[in-house]
C-alpha positions in Angstrom: -0.1 0.0 -0.1 3.0 2.5 1.0 4.6 1.6 -2.3 1.7 2.2 -4.4 1.0 5.9 -2.7 4.7 6.6 -3.3 4.5 5.8 -6.8 1.4 7.6 -7.4 2.9 10.6 -5.9 6.2 10.2 -8.0 4.1 10.1 -10.9 2.0 13.1 -10.0 5.0 15.2 -9.2 7.1 13.9 -12.3 9.8 13.3 -10.0 12.5 10.6 -11.0 14.0 8.4 -8.1 17.2 6.5 -9.1 19.3 4.3 -6.6 22.7 3.6 -7.4 23.7 0.0 -7.7 27.2 -1.7 -7.2 27.7 -2.5 -10.9 27.5 1.2 -11.9 23.5 0.8 -13.0 20.9 2.8 -11.5 17.5 1.3 -10.5 14.4 3.5 -11.3 11.9 3.5 -8.5 8.3 3.8 -9.6 7.2 5.0 -13.2 9.6 6.7 -15.3 8.4 10.4 -15.6 7.2 11.8 -18.9 10.4 13.7 -19.5 12.5 10.6 -19.2 12.4 7.9 -21.6 12.9 4.6 -19.7 12.0 1.1 -20.8 13.5 -0.8 -17.9 13.7 -0.1 -14.4 17.4 -0.8 -14.4 19.3 1.6 -16.5 23.0 2.4 -17.6 24.3 5.9 -17.3 24.4 6.1 -21.1 20.5 5.4 -21.1 20.0 9.0 -19.4 19.8 12.2 -20.8 23.4 13.9 -20.8 23.1 16.3 -17.9 21.6 13.8 -16.0 24.3 11.2 -16.7 27.0 13.8 -16.0 25.5 14.5 -12.6 25.2 10.9 -11.5 28.8 10.6 -12.1 29.4 13.7 -9.9 27.3 12.1 -7.3 29.4 8.6 -7.3 32.4 10.6 -7.1 30.9 12.6 -4.1 30.1 9.3 -2.3 33.4 8.0 -2.9 35.3 10.7 -0.8 33.2 9.8 2.2 30.9 12.7 2.2 27.5 12.1 3.3 25.8 15.8 3.1 23.5 16.3 -0.1 24.8 17.4 -3.4 22.8 19.4 -5.4 22.9 20.2 -9.4 22.1 23.4 -11.2 19.1 23.7 -12.9 18.6 22.3 -16.6 15.9 21.6 -19.0 14.8 18.6 -21.0 12.5 19.0 -23.8 10.1 16.0 -24.9 9.0 15.2 -28.5 5.9 17.4 -28.2 8.2 20.3 -27.7 7.5 20.9 -24.0 10.3 22.0 -21.8 10.7 20.3 -18.3 12.9 22.6 -15.7 14.4 19.9 -13.5 17.0 19.9 -10.7 18.6 17.1 -9.1 19.7 16.2 -5.3 22.2 13.2 -4.5 21.9 11.9 -0.9 22.4 8.8 1.2 19.7 7.2 3.0 20.3 4.6 6.0 23.6 3.6 7.8 25.8 6.4 9.7 27.7 9.1 8.0 31.3 8.3 7.4 32.6 11.1 9.5 31.0 9.3 12.5 32.7 6.1 11.5 36.0 7.9 11.5 35.3 9.0 15.1 35.1 5.6 16.6 37.9 4.5 18.2 40.3 1.8 16.7 40.2 -0.1 20.1 36.5 -0.4 20.1 36.6 -1.7 16.6 39.2 -4.1 17.4 37.1 -5.5 20.3 34.0 -5.8 18.4 36.1 -8.1 15.9 37.7 -10.0 18.5 34.6 -11.0 20.2 33.2 -12.1 16.8 36.3 -14.3 16.0 37.6 -15.0 19.5 37.1 -18.9 19.3 38.3 -19.4 15.8 41.5 -16.9 16.3 42.4 -17.4 19.8 45.9 -18.3 19.5 47.0 -16.1 16.7 50.5 -14.5 17.1 51.4 -11.1 17.3 52.6 -10.9 13.6 49.0 -12.0 12.6 47.2 -9.4 14.8 49.6 -6.8 13.4 48.3 -8.2 9.8 44.6 -7.9 11.1 45.6 -4.2 12.1 47.0 -3.5 9.1 44.2 -5.1 6.8 41.7 -3.2 9.1 43.5 0.2 8.0 43.5 -1.0 4.4 39.8 -2.1 4.3 38.5 0.7 6.3 38.1 3.5 3.7 35.9 1.3 1.4 33.9 -0.6 3.9 30.1 -0.3 3.3 27.7 0.1 6.2 24.8 -2.1 6.4 21.7 -0.7 5.2 23.3 2.6 3.5 21.8 3.4 0.3 22.5 6.1 -2.2 19.8 8.1 -4.3 19.6 10.7 -6.6 16.3 12.6 -6.9 15.2 14.7 -9.8 12.4 17.1 -9.3 10.5 19.1 -11.8 10.4 22.6 -10.5 7.1 23.5 -12.5 5.8 27.1 -11.2 8.8 27.6 -9.1 10.9 27.9 -12.7 8.4 30.1 -14.0 8.7 32.4 -11.2 12.3 32.4 -11.0 12.6 33.0 -14.8 10.2 36.0 -14.4 12.3 37.5 -11.8 15.4 37.0 -13.9 13.7 38.6 -16.7 12.5 41.5 -14.8 15.8 42.0 -13.3 17.5 42.1 -16.7 14.8 44.4 -18.1 15.4 46.6 -15.1 19.2 46.5 -15.5 18.7 47.4 -19.5 16.4 50.0 -18.7 18.9 51.7 -16.1 21.8 51.5 -18.7 19.6 53.1 -21.4 18.5 55.6 -19.0 22.3 56.1 -17.9 23.2 56.7 -21.3 20.6 59.2 -21.9 21.6 61.3 -18.9 25.3 61.2 -20.0 24.2 62.6 -23.3 22.1 65.5 -21.5 25.1 66.1 -19.3 27.1 66.8 -22.2 24.5 69.0 -23.8 24.0 71.0 -20.7 27.7 71.6 -20.3 27.7 72.9 -23.6 24.8 75.2 -23.2 26.0 76.5 -19.9 29.3 77.2 -21.5 27.9 79.0 -24.2 25.9 81.1 -21.7 28.7 81.8 -19.4 31.2 82.8 -22.1 29.4 85.9 -23.2 28.1 86.7 -19.7 31.9 86.9 -18.5 32.2 89.5 -21.4 29.3 91.4 -19.9 30.4 91.5 -16.5 33.9 92.5 -17.6 32.7 95.5 -19.7 30.6 96.8 -17.0 33.2 96.5 -14.5 35.6 98.4 -16.6 32.5 101.1 -17.2 32.1 101.3 -13.5 35.6 102.2 -12.8 36.0 104.6 -15.6 34.2 107.6 -14.3 32.9 108.8 -11.2 29.4 109.7 -12.0 27.1 108.5 -9.2 24.1 107.9 -11.2 25.8 106.2 -13.7 27.6 104.0 -11.3 24.4 102.8 -9.5 23.0 101.8 -12.9 26.2 99.9 -13.6 26.1 98.4 -10.1 22.6 97.0 -10.8 23.6 95.7 -14.3 26.5 94.0 -12.4 24.4 92.6 -9.8 22.2 91.1 -12.3 25.0 89.7 -14.3 26.2 88.1 -10.9 22.9 86.6 -10.1 22.7 85.3 -13.6 25.9 83.4 -13.4 25.0 82.1 -10.2 21.8 80.6 -11.8 23.7 79.1 -14.4 26.1 77.4 -11.8 23.1 76.1 -9.9 21.7 74.6 -12.7 24.8 72.8 -13.6 25.2 71.8 -9.9 21.9 70.3 -9.8 22.3 68.3 -12.7 25.4 66.8 -11.7 24.3 65.9 -8.3 21.0 64.4 -9.8 23.5 62.2 -12.1 25.6 61.3 -9.2 22.4 60.3 -6.9 21.7 57.1 -9.2 25.4 56.0 -9.0 26.8 54.4 -6.1 28.9 56.3 -3.9 31.7 54.4 -2.0 32.9 55.6 1.6 36.6 55.5 1.5 38.1 56.8 4.5 41.4 57.8 2.8 39.5 60.1 0.6 37.2 61.7 3.4 37.2 65.6 3.2 38.4 67.8 6.2 35.1 69.6 7.2 37.2 72.2 8.8 39.2 72.8 5.9 36.2 73.0 3.6 34.5 75.4 5.9 37.7 77.7 5.9 38.0 77.5 2.3 34.4 78.8 1.7 34.5 81.4 4.3 37.9 82.8 2.3 35.8 83.4 -0.5 32.6 84.7 1.1 34.0 86.9 3.9 34.5 89.9 1.7 30.9 89.6 0.1 29.3 89.2 3.7 31.6 92.3 4.6 30.2 94.5 1.6 26.7 93.7 2.7 27.7 94.9 6.5 26.8 91.2 7.7 28.7 89.6 10.3 30.0 86.1 9.6 30.5 84.2 13.1 32.3 80.9 13.2 33.7 80.4 16.7 33.9 76.7 16.8 35.7 76.6 13.4 38.1 79.3 14.4 39.3 77.5 17.3 39.5 73.9 15.9 42.9 72.6 15.4 42.4 69.0 14.6 41.0 67.8 11.1 37.4 66.6 11.2 36.8 64.0 8.3 33.5 63.5 6.9 31.9 61.0 4.3 31.6 63.1 1.0 33.6 64.8 -1.4 35.5 68.1 -0.6 34.2 70.1 -4.0 30.7 69.0 -3.4 30.9 69.5 0.1 32.1 73.4 -0.3 29.2 73.8 -2.6 26.7 72.7 -0.5 28.3 75.0 2.6 28.4 77.8 -0.1 24.8 77.4 -1.0 23.9 77.6 2.7 25.8 80.8 3.1 24.5 82.4 0.0 20.9 81.6 1.2 21.5 83.1 4.6 23.2 86.2 3.1 20.3 86.8 0.6 17.7 87.0 3.4 20.0 89.1 5.9 19.7 92.8 6.4 22.8 95.3 7.0 23.6 94.7 10.6 22.6 91.2 10.8 24.7 88.1 11.8 24.9 84.9 10.1 26.4 82.1 12.4 28.1 79.2 11.3 28.9 76.4 13.8 29.1 72.6 14.2 29.0 70.0 16.9 31.3 66.7 16.9 29.2 63.9 18.0 30.0 60.3 18.0 29.0 58.8 14.5 28.5 62.1 12.9 29.0 65.9 12.7 26.2 68.4 12.9 27.0 71.6 11.1 24.5 74.6 11.8 24.1 77.8 9.7 21.7 80.3 11.7 20.3 83.6 10.2 18.3 86.4 11.6 16.1 86.7 8.3 12.4 86.5 7.8 12.5 82.9 8.1 10.4 80.5 5.9 6.8 80.8 5.4 5.2 77.8 6.9 3.2 77.2 3.9 6.3 76.1 1.9 8.3 74.4 4.7 7.1 70.7 3.7 8.5 71.5 0.1 11.4 73.7 0.7 13.8 71.1 -0.6 12.3 70.7 -3.9 13.3 71.9 -7.1 12.5 75.5 -8.1 11.0 76.0 -4.4 12.2 79.7 -3.1 12.5 80.2 0.6 11.5 83.8 0.5 10.6 86.7 -1.9 13.9 86.6 -3.8 14.0 87.6 -7.2 16.7 86.3 -9.9 16.8 82.8 -7.8 16.1 79.4 -9.4 15.1 77.7 -6.2 17.9 74.8 -6.9 20.3 75.5 -3.9 18.5 73.8 -1.0 17.4 71.0 -3.5 21.2 70.6 -4.5 22.1 70.4 -0.8 19.9 67.7 0.1 20.4 65.6 -3.3 24.5 65.6 -2.6 24.1 65.2 1.2 21.5 62.3 1.2 23.8 60.6 -1.1 26.4 60.5 1.2 24.3 59.0 3.9 23.6 62.6 5.5 20.6 64.7 6.0 19.7 68.2 6.1 16.6 70.0 7.6 15.3 73.5 8.5 14.2 74.7 11.6 12.5 78.2 12.4 14.4 80.4 15.1 12.5 82.4 17.8 11.7 85.2 17.3 12.5 85.3 13.8 15.2 83.6 11.5 16.0 80.3 9.8 18.6 77.4 11.1 19.5 75.0 8.5 21.2 71.7 10.1 23.5 69.6 8.1 24.3 66.1 9.4 27.4 64.6 7.8 28.3 61.0 8.8 32.1 60.3 9.7 33.8 57.8 7.7 34.2 54.1 8.5 37.5 53.3 10.4 40.1 52.1 7.7 
């Protein structure tokens, strides 16, 4: 009854169960599945499909080394005469007996004692040389002894729906990879185009700024100087907007690429801040806005963080430009940091009007301006967030009381080399 149930299950599942025989052949248990043409229950290896024949040879070699753990094949397919594909996978395992590893753990004394108990009457008077021969024979025979009841099988299972699911997953993964590669190529093309456009815009703009500067320095006419100053300011704003567009596009391109945290290449936050301050200190001075950086000024040791030095300086510059834009003469902008266990928190505080509550939730999106300022593309804060998040950091806005804004930048510390 049990055999008939097992045979019915094997037929239903379209599995093949092959048992290894001592003469090199294999015995088929139950009816042969549809995908396997077998006329008899005992099969020679060359009666089987090529892949299965190869795996059966691997299974015998696996068993000959004394290993008892299961051996699994790769997945393969057999095609029947009606054109149907059968995805299959084979497993080789030993049933019954004890693993050879357990046999090796038995002491030689226990084996000799057991054999002497069986043969004591017949060989009671054997000499030392004969006992030595027995031990010698025992060591020779031991690697090839077979345990009673030990049987070796190869199970071949039909994967059915699992194969279809796996193939669908692989196809989706491949399609996603191809789509990503195509998108990446398109972005690279657009980057080249954008660089060309930016270059074409910046070249005449640089000429305009230079000409206006010469005109402004040429004659001491207050009215004319005022008009030239306005023209220069507009040109500089246009230059900043062009640079921001290029920065944002570069940050978006980097955001789809992986970033590797290399401790040896980690930028020094203190050095980056000082580099930016050197550029922006005169700008703040002309606007009569104080730039306070007590913690940075007092710092003597380097402070490495995850990121890239040039991008980090651009982030700091954007935050300072944003603070200066909404500051009035006589105000102060504070740039400080706090060195914590796993990260560094940098803070840029101003005393401007603050960010309206209506746009705080979308403050770091593209083209969102934090206040009523003309000539600003609304890309600086978006660039900051995109860049910092790629490094595993974060940026957040917090209103100050009674007025003003506080932008907090959290930068991770690099992993120890």
